[in-house]
C-alpha positions in Angstrom: 210.0 -155.4 -5.9 209.0 -152.0 -7.1 210.8 -148.8 -8.1 208.9 -145.5 -8.2 210.4 -142.5 -9.9 208.9 -139.1 -9.3 209.4 -136.3 -11.9 208.0 -132.9 -11.2 207.4 -130.6 -14.2 205.7 -127.2 -13.6 202.2 -128.1 -12.7 202.3 -131.9 -13.4 204.0 -134.6 -11.4 204.6 -138.1 -13.0 205.0 -141.2 -10.9 206.6 -144.0 -12.9 206.0 -147.4 -11.5 208.5 -150.1 -12.4 208.2 -153.7 -11.4 205.6 -155.4 -9.1 203.3 -153.8 -6.5 202.5 -156.4 -3.9 201.5 -156.3 -0.3 205.0 -155.2 0.9 205.8 -152.8 -1.9 202.4 -151.2 -1.8 203.6 -149.2 1.2 206.2 -147.5 -1.1 203.4 -146.6 -3.6 201.3 -145.2 -0.8 204.1 -143.0 0.5 205.0 -141.8 -3.0 201.4 -140.9 -3.8 200.9 -139.2 -0.5 204.1 -137.2 -0.9 203.0 -135.9 -4.3 199.4 -135.1 -3.1 200.7 -133.2 -0.1 203.1 -131.2 -2.3 200.1 -129.1 -3.5 200.4 -130.3 -7.1 197.1 -130.3 -8.9 197.8 -132.8 -11.7 199.3 -136.3 -11.3 200.2 -138.8 -14.0 200.8 -142.4 -13.1 203.1 -144.1 -15.8 202.2 -147.8 -15.6 204.0 -148.9 -18.7 206.5 -150.9 -16.6 204.1 -152.1 -14.0 204.2 -155.8 -14.4 201.8 -156.8 -11.5 199.6 -155.2 -8.9 198.0 -156.9 -6.0 194.8 -156.1 -4.2 197.0 -154.1 -1.7 198.3 -152.0 -4.5 194.9 -151.4 -5.9 193.8 -150.5 -2.3 196.3 -147.6 -2.3 194.6 -146.1 -5.3 191.1 -146.7 -3.8 192.1 -145.0 -0.6 192.9 -141.8 -2.4 189.8 -141.5 -4.6 187.9 -139.3 -2.1 191.0 -137.1 -1.3 191.6 -136.5 -5.1 188.0 -135.3 -5.4 188.1 -133.2 -2.2 191.4 -131.6 -3.1 190.4 -131.3 -6.7 193.5 -133.1 -7.9 193.4 -134.6 -11.3 195.0 -138.0 -11.7 195.4 -140.2 -14.8 197.0 -143.6 -15.1 198.4 -144.6 -18.5 200.3 -147.3 -20.2 199.0 -150.3 -18.3 199.5 -153.7 -19.9 196.5 -155.9 -20.6 196.9 -158.1 -17.6 197.2 -155.2 -15.1 194.3 -153.3 -16.8 192.1 -156.4 -16.4 192.7 -156.2 -12.6 191.6 -152.6 -12.5 188.5 -153.4 -14.6 187.5 -156.4 -12.5 187.4 -154.2 -9.4 185.6 -151.4 -11.3 188.5 -148.9 -10.7 188.4 -148.1 -14.4 185.0 -146.4 -13.6 186.4 -144.4 -10.7 189.8 -143.4 -12.0 191.0 -142.0 -15.4 192.8 -144.8 -17.1 194.0 -144.2 -20.7 196.3 -145.8 -23.2 199.2 -143.3 -23.5 200.8 -140.2 -22.0 199.3 -137.8 -24.4 195.8 -139.0 -23.5 196.7 -138.7 -19.9 198.0 -135.1 -20.3 194.8 -134.2 -22.2 192.6 -135.7 -19.5 194.3 -133.8 -16.6 194.4 -130.5 -18.6 190.6 -130.5 -19.4 188.8 -127.6 -17.8 
């Protein structure tokens, strides 16, 4: 089960993911991310500090938006992943395609770069 909280602040929206993203709950992640991207916001932070587990379906959600992020020039950074979850992103090479950093300040810095 997953809970996703969306907090909009000026030009940055943060999605906080709490719990497990598996095949059934990846739909909720997809809907939340799509909603934020369609809102016209240009900078998105994903707070993964409370993300305990992510399945291939959850990773697929992020993979499906990589091209849209580039086309729409939306900056997205993921931060706070635990070691187990980070390893899953690394195994699939998503750490090479997405900005994944240790903490919120690094995430803010990365989306605010020119």
